C-alpha positions, -999 to +999 in steps of 0.1 A: +009+448-664+023+484-637+042+496-669+019+494-696-011+516-664+021+540-665+018+544-707-015+545-697-009+574-678+010+593-693-011+588-724-041+605-707-025+634-681-018+667-699+013+689-686+006+722-679+018+758-682+049+765-660+054+725-650+094+709-659+094+683-684+124+664-701+123+660-740+126+621-754+138+611-785+109+584-803+119+580-838+149+573-855+169+588-879+156+564-905+121+571-898+115+604-898+148+621-902+130+665-900+119+653-862+146+632-850+177+666-856+146+685-843+139+669-809+181+652-813+186+692-798+168+693-768+167+655-763+174+648-723+174+686-717+151+698-690+130+724-697+095+741-689+067+745-704+054+779-710+017+768-737-004+737-736-022+737-776-043+703-780-063+715-816-053+698-837-029+675-816-016+680-780+012+696-780+038+722-762+057+752-762+086+747-742+112+765-731+152+755-729+171+783-714+170+807-744+154+787-769+122+771-775+105+741-791+073+728-795+068+691-788+042+667-786+030+648-755+047+617-766+083+636-766+084+648-734+083+632-697+074+652-666 
């Protein structure tokens, strides 16, 4: 039950500009090869949220050193 509550909390609370986040790989190469390789470049790296994009789907522009990525809410953890 506790794990479920934490997962639901993650789904509900958006990150804010300036938050430190890490990328987590959520799909396999077989499921979505384009997303897999895009996310793999940042997998497990820490970055800083630069922008929150809430429409049409909650996502973030995140800076990783000199690189930036746009990632969905479920692809990052605090």
